[in-house]
N, C-alpha and C positions, 0 to 999 in steps of 0.2 A: 669672790674669794678675798679674805683680808690680804692687806699688804703689810709685811713685817720689815720693810726697808728702814733701816737705820735702828733696828732693834737687836738685842742680843739675847741669847737664850743659853742657859746652862742645863745640859742634860745628862743626869747621872746614869750609870749603866747604859752608856751610849754606844758601845762598840759593835752591837749586833741586835737582833731580835726587835722587841718593841721600842727600845731606846733609839736605835738606829732609824727605825721606821718613823718615829716622831721627829727626829732631827731632820730626815729628808723632807718631810712635810713643811717644816719651818723654813729650811734653805729654800725650798721651792717658791716660798712666799716672800724671799728677800732677807730673810733673817741670817745673821752670823750666830754661830754656835760653838760652845765650849762642851766637849765631851769628855766624860771620866769613864773609867773602867780600870780593871787591875792589870791587864796585859798590854804593855806598850805596842806590840806588834799589831794586835787586833786593833788597837785604837789608830795606828798609823794607817792601816788599810781602810778604816771607816772615815778618816779625815779625806784620804785621796778620793773615796767613793763620792763624797759630798761636794768635792770641787777644789780641794787642797787648802793650803793655809790662809788663802785670801777669804775664804768664808768659814773655815772650821779650825779649831786647835785642840789639842788633846792634853789632858793632865792625868797621867797614870797614877793610880794609888788604890788604897783600900777605903771603901766607903765609911768603914768604922773608925777611921783615923781621923780626929779632930784637925790636925794639922793639914791633912790632905784636902778635907772641906774648905778649910780656909784659904788654901792655895788656889783651888778651883774658882772660888768667888772672886778672889783678888785677880786671877787671870783674866776673867771675864770683863771686869772694869778696866783693868790696865791695858788689855790687848784690843779690845773693841770699843771701849769708852762708855759702856753701861751694862746693867743687869736687869733686863726688862722682863724676862720670862725665866722661870725656874721649874724644872721638870724633875721630880723626884721618883726615879723609876728603879732605884735599887732595891731588890728583895731576894733574900736567901731562904732556902728550905732544905736544910742538911739532914733532916731526919724524916723517916716514913714509918708510921705505925699509930697504934691508938694512944690517946692521951694518957691512959694509965701507965703506959711504959715510956712515957716522954721524959728523957733526961732533963732534969731542970737547969742544968748548965747550958745545955743546947737551946732550951726555950728562952733563957735570958740572952743568948746570943742572937736568936731570931728576933726578939724585941728590941734590942739595942740596935741591930743594924736596919731592920725595917721601919722602927718608929722612932726612937730616940735620935738616931742619926738624922732622919728626915726633918725632925723639929730643929735640931741644931744648925742644918743647912739652910733652913728658912730663917732662923734668927740672924744667921751671918749675912745672908742676902738682904734682910731687912736693915741691918745696921750699915752696911756697905753702900747700899744704893736705893732700895725700895721705899724705905721710911720717908725720904725726901722727894724722890721721883714718881713713886707709884709703880705698878706692874702687875703681873699675873702669876699665879702658882698653880701647878698641875701635879697631883700625886697620881702614881699608877697603883691602884688598889687592885682587887680581884672579887669575882663573884664568891670565892671562898671566905670573903668577909661578911658576906650577907646571909649566908646560910651555913648548915653544917657541912664540914668537908672531911669525911672519914680518911683516916690515915695521914692527912696533912693538916691536922687540927691546930698545931702550933703556929703554923703559917696563916691559917684562916684567922686566928685570933688577933695576930699582928696587923692583918689587913683591915679587920674590923676596927681596930684601934686607930689605924690610919684613916679611915672613913670618918670616924668621930673626930679625930684631929683636924680635919677638912673643915668641918662645921664650926669648931671651936675658932680656928684660925680666920675663917672668913668674917666672923663677928668682930674679932679683936683688930684685924688688919684693914677692915673697911674704914672709910671708903677708898683709901688709897690704893689698896690691893685687893684684887679677886682671888679666891682660893677655890678650886674644884678638884674633882677626882674622876677618874675612869676605872670602872671595875669590869675588866674583861674575863670572859669564859676561856675555852681553850684556844690558844693562838698557836700557830705553827711555828714555833721556836724551839732552839735547842733546850731551853730551860723546861720546856713543857712536854718534850718528846715522850717521856715515860707515860703520859696520859693518852697518847694515841698511836704511837709507833707500832706497827705490824697490824693495826685495826682501824686505820684512819677512816675507812668507808662506813665501819660500823659506828664510830663516835660521831661522824658527820651526820648521820641518819637522825640523830637526836636533835638537830637544829633545824628549825623551819626554812631557814634559808639554804640548807642543803650542803653546807661545808662548813669547815673549821675557818676560824678568823685567821687573818695574815697580819703582820705588822703595819701595813700600809692602813688597814681598817682603824687601828688605834691611832696612827699617826694622824690621820684626817679629823678624827674626833677631838684629838688633843689640839690641833691648829684652831678648830672652832672655839673651844673653851678657852683658849689662851688669847684669842683675838678680839678685836673691837665688836665683832658680830655678836658676842656674847657678854656684851657690856652690862646687861642686867642680870647676869647669871653668877651667882656665888654661893658657896656652901653646899654644892650639890655634887652627887655622884652618879655619873652616867654610866648605866649598864650596858656593856657591849657583849651581848651573848647569843647574836644570830637568832634571838626570838625564843631561846629554849625557856626562859622564864615564864613565857605565856602559856607553858603546858603544865604550870604548877611545879611545887616543890615538894 
């Protein structure tokens, strides 16, 4: 197990679900973390669950707000003295339906929040710390970015862009910074409830491992990719789908 003692991570969308699962895995290995999300109350609960202000601090705000992103990056450096790991976990999917009916304004918002904001966050982390000191970046993408995703096509397109952004940044930011992504299938979170609620057993039957993912699954994979054990891994997207991809698409 890699040790993250003396390292700081910024985890966006970190108040629950996959983001909190990643934060838990990093703190378990000795990291300090800065969490962002929209709701201060949920963030406060997350900080306490991680061990309190000695190991975690919260920055509430909207991921689409550039000033919020700047504040989160600044908080990491000023509070814990570094910004060694950046986890871009924010993703929105406010619409459900076929692409031919997709409101273009909603599509622009999806792309702005899921892709443009992610790039800006990396740029800010680069300028504030990583260009001089190095580090690692992890994006939370989705299997929806790797294949057709009926009824959530706008979200899938944004995650496909995030996967390509991963490869672009890995080349441009190397060798100082490694950049990777994870692409989960259905994980038991509030965000994904509509995909399995009321029929979890049926959905789980589609996975060779026999169950849906849980946030800890993503957290442990993230810790590997962010850590020194993955020192020769960059520009990669690790698919976390319980083996469902092996059955073909």
